[in-house]
C-alpha positions as CSV (number, residue, x, y, z in Angstrom):
1,X,-82.5,-7.8,-15.9
2,X,-78.8,-8.4,-16.9
3,X,-78.3,-6.8,-20.2
4,X,-81.4,-8.2,-21.8
5,X,-81.2,-11.6,-20.0
6,X,-84.3,-12.4,-18.1
7,X,-85.1,-14.7,-15.2
8,X,-85.9,-17.7,-17.4
9,X,-82.6,-17.4,-19.3
10,X,-80.6,-17.1,-16.1
11,X,-82.3,-20.3,-14.8
12,X,-81.5,-22.1,-18.1
13,X,-77.8,-21.0,-17.9
14,X,-77.6,-22.1,-14.3
15,X,-79.2,-25.5,-15.2
16,X,-76.7,-26.0,-18.0
17,X,-73.8,-25.1,-15.7
18,X,-74.9,-27.6,-13.1
19,X,-75.2,-30.3,-15.8
20,X,-71.7,-29.5,-17.2
21,X,-69.7,-28.9,-14.1
22,X,-71.7,-30.7,-11.4
23,X,-69.8,-30.9,-8.1
24,X,-66.9,-28.8,-9.5
25,X,-69.3,-25.8,-10.0
26,X,-68.0,-23.9,-6.9
27,X,-64.4,-24.5,-7.9
28,X,-65.2,-23.2,-11.5
29,X,-67.1,-20.2,-10.2
30,X,-64.2,-19.3,-7.8
31,X,-61.7,-19.6,-10.7
32,X,-63.8,-17.4,-12.9
33,X,-64.1,-14.8,-10.1
34,X,-60.4,-14.8,-9.6
35,X,-59.7,-14.4,-13.3
36,X,-62.1,-11.5,-13.4
37,X,-60.5,-9.8,-10.4
38,X,-57.0,-10.2,-12.0
39,X,-58.4,-8.8,-15.3
40,X,-59.8,-5.7,-13.5
41,X,-56.5,-5.1,-11.7
42,X,-54.7,-5.2,-14.9
43,X,-57.0,-2.7,-16.5
44,X,-56.7,-0.4,-13.5
45,X,-52.9,-0.6,-13.7
46,X,-53.0,0.3,-17.4
47,X,-55.4,3.2,-16.7
48,X,-53.2,4.5,-13.9
49,X,-50.1,4.3,-16.0
50,X,-51.8,6.1,-18.9
51,X,-53.2,8.8,-16.6
52,X,-49.7,9.3,-15.0
53,X,-48.1,9.8,-18.5
54,X,-50.9,12.2,-19.6
55,X,-50.4,14.2,-16.4
56,X,-46.7,14.5,-17.1
57,X,-47.4,15.6,-20.6
58,X,-49.9,18.2,-19.4
59,X,-47.4,19.5,-16.9
60,X,-44.9,19.9,-19.7
61,X,-47.4,21.7,-21.9
62,X,-48.3,24.1,-19.1
63,X,-44.6,25.1,-18.8
64,X,-44.3,26.2,-22.4
65,X,-46.0,29.6,-22.0
66,X,-43.7,30.5,-19.0
67,X,-40.7,29.4,-21.0
68,X,-41.8,31.4,-24.0
69,X,-42.4,34.5,-21.8
70,X,-38.9,34.1,-20.3
71,X,-37.3,33.8,-23.7
72,X,-39.2,36.8,-25.0
73,X,-38.1,38.9,-22.0
74,X,-34.4,37.8,-22.7
75,X,-34.7,38.9,-26.3
76,X,-36.2,42.3,-25.3
77,X,-33.4,42.8,-22.8
78,X,-30.8,42.1,-25.4
79,X,-32.4,44.6,-27.8
80,X,-32.4,47.3,-25.1
81,X,-28.8,46.8,-24.1
82,X,-27.4,46.8,-27.7
83,X,-28.9,49.4,-29.9
84,X,-26.6,48.5,-32.8
85,X,-24.2,50.7,-34.7
86,X,-24.7,54.4,-34.3
87,X,-24.8,56.7,-37.3
88,X,-23.4,60.2,-37.1
89,X,-24.3,62.3,-40.1
90,X,-21.5,64.2,-41.7
91,X,-21.0,67.9,-40.7
92,X,-22.0,70.6,-43.1
93,X,-24.7,68.7,-44.9
């Protein structure tokens, strides 16, 4: 039923809970539920912050090919504009 716990085990756990907590059982159950809710909220906050950081990193990585292409174009343009020193062969050779 619940991860390998059957009906009989659930009834035994409920009986032990009633014996241990008695009239405070609703209060204890409410406290456990609130703690679980806070725990889940904390996990969701952590997951959200990790996802946001990963999304930022992915966006940065996606920019790299465009930046490399731009740098390559700049290098190509520099080469075209400056052919370097020219060489004139001597006359009569």
